[in-house]
N, C-alpha and C positions, 0 to 999 in steps of 0.2 A: 428320223430318229424314232426309235421304238418307245412306246409309252411305258412308264414305270409301273410297278405292281400296284402302287396306290392309285394311280390314274385308272388302271384297268379295273380295280375293285370299285372305284367310284362310278365308273361308267356302267359296270354290271349292276350296282345298286340302283342307279337311276333307271335302267331298263327294267329291273325287277320291280321297282317301285311303281312304274307306270303300269306294268302288267297287273301287279297286285291291286292297284287302285281300281282298275276296270273290273277285275274279278270280284273284288269286294263289293263294288256297286251292284253287280249282277246278283251275287249270292245274297247280299244283304237285302236287296229288293225282293227277291224270291222268298226269303225267310219272313220278311214283313208281310208279304201277301198271303203266305200260307198260315203263319202262326199269329199274326198281329204284332203290334209294337211292344207289347208287354208293359211293364211298369215304368220303363225308362222313356217311352215315347218314340215317335217315328225317327226324329232326327238323330237322337243319341244312339239308338239301335243301329241305324245305318252307318253312322260315323264310327262306332266301335268296330263294326265288321270291316269297314274299309281300311281303318288304321291298322288293325291286326293283320289283315291280308297283305297290306302294303309292306309292313315291317318284315313279315315272314318271307315274302318273295324277294325283297331287296337284300335281306341277309344272305339267303342261299344263292342268289345270283351273283353277289359280290364275291363270295367264296368260290363259286364255280368259275367265275371269270379269271381269278388268280390261278386256280389249279389248271385251267385250260391253257393259260398263257405259258405256264411252266412246262406243260406237256408239249406244246408246240415248239418251244425253244430247244427241247431235248432231242429232236429228230436229227440224226446225223446221216445225211444223204451219202457221204463217202463210204460209210460202213455198209449201206445198202448195195452200193455198186460192187464192193469187195465180196459180198456174200451172194452174188448173183447166181452162182452155180452150186448152191447147197443141195444136198440130197435128203429126202425124207426117209422115214424108217423102212420103206419098201424099195429104196434105191432109185426112186424116180426123181428127176431133176425138178427142183422148185425154183422157178424163175420169178424174180421180183420185177415188176414193171416199173418203168420210170414214172414218178409222180407227175401229174399234169402241171404242177407249178414249175417244175424243172423244165419241162418242154416249153412252156410259155416263156420262161426266162431265156432259154436258148434261142427261141424265135425272135424275141425282142433284140437280143444281142446281134443276131444276123441282119436284122433290118437296119441297125445303126451303123 
């Protein structure tokens, strides 16, 4: 069964959060080494950098995961096969190759 949009967004947010946490640790550490901790101290400066980076990455990855899943579901392979012999503006034949996923599915069906 295909995951719902909410589950995809949640999974994207978790992946983005993990990446953002690591990026925040690296950039926060570099900032502290270059500029010093400032008036907030070492821990709070690093924490703020990590939290803001995590929130930003998680937000955009969640949105991107939902958009990407809608795009993947919108592909219609039947229309690709029907449009196999289209001509471009110079009259040359534009052939669409069969996507690798379809080839793998056909091979699996033949093996069964």
